[in-house]
N, C-alpha and C positions, 0 to 999 in steps of 0.2 A: 504493500500500499503506500502510496505517495501523497502526501498532503501538498495541496496548490494554494498558494496565497492569493486571494482576490484581489483584484486592482479596479479602484474607482476613478474613473476617466471623466472630469467635468467637461461639459460640452455647452454652447451657448444655448441650446434647446432643453437642456436638462442633465442627465449624465447616464453613463453606462457602468456596469459593474462586470468586469470579466471574471468569469468563474471557471472557465476551462479554456486551455489552450494546449493542444497537441500539434506542435510545429509540422507543416506539411500534410496535416490530417484534418483537423476540427477545432472549432472553438465554440464557446458557450458565452451569452452575455445576457444580461438583464437591462434594458434600456427604460429609462423613465423620462417620459416627453412632458414638460409642464404646460398647463392649459395655454392655448393661444400661440404655441411655438410648434415649428416643424422643421425636419431634416431638409437637406439638400434635396433637389430634383437630381437623381443619380443613377447611373447604372455600374455594374461591376464587370470586368473583361472576364475573370476567372471565378470569382466568389459565388457560390450558390448559398442561398439563405433560406430558413424555415424560420418561421414566427409563429408564436402563441400569444394572443392577448390575455393577459392575466387580470387587468383592471381597467376600467374605463371603456371608451368607445375610439377605437382608431380610425381615423380618415385615412384611407390608402388609395393613392394613386398608383395604378398598375398598368403601364403602357399608356392609353389614352384614356381609360375607363377611371372613375373615381367612385369609391363606395365606403361605406362605414361598417366597421367589424365589430361586434360587440365582444365582451369577455367570453373567453372559451372559443372563439374563432381561431383558426390556424390558416396559413397560407404558405406557399413556397414560391421563392422569386429564382428563377433560374439566371445563369449568367446572360449579361446583355439585355435584361429587361428594364426599362425605365421606370423608376418608382420613388415614391415620397410618402414618408410617414408624417401625421399631423394630429395634433391633440386640439381640435376645435371646441369641444364640450367641456373639457376638465383633463386633469392629468391622467396619463395612458402609461400603463406598465407592460412590457412585452418581455418574453423569452425570445432569444434569437440564437439558433443553433446554426452553424455554417460551416464551411470549408475554412481553412486557417488564413486566407489571404486578407488580412485585416486592413492592410493599406490600399487595397485594390478598389479605389472610389474614383470615378469619372463624374465630376460634378457639372451639371448643366446650368443650374440655377441655385444660389444660395443666399438666404436672407442676411447672411453675417459676414459676406465679403471672403469666404474663403475659396481656395481653389484646390485641385489635386485631392490627395488623400489625407 
């Protein structure tokens, strides 16, 4: 058994808590998006993500469609799929399990002036 030290990463939209990272294999994170905040409109070249909405209602843009996902909803986001997460109605908490390419972010739009990963 190997203990993994979690890492809290502050973000302009809230924060993420990385709870698993196996280089070149997989990563696990909890994302907390504060009310009225959203992540970049983005895609990943290699990274594949699977999400589970734990709390709140996630506004998800996936491709050209936008929909609201209540707690308990799950979605997979394959590489090269344009997407954005938003907390319109209140704080949202997600679990994200993905391949390990955490820096693989191509930002198309960003409310906070960020570029790259």
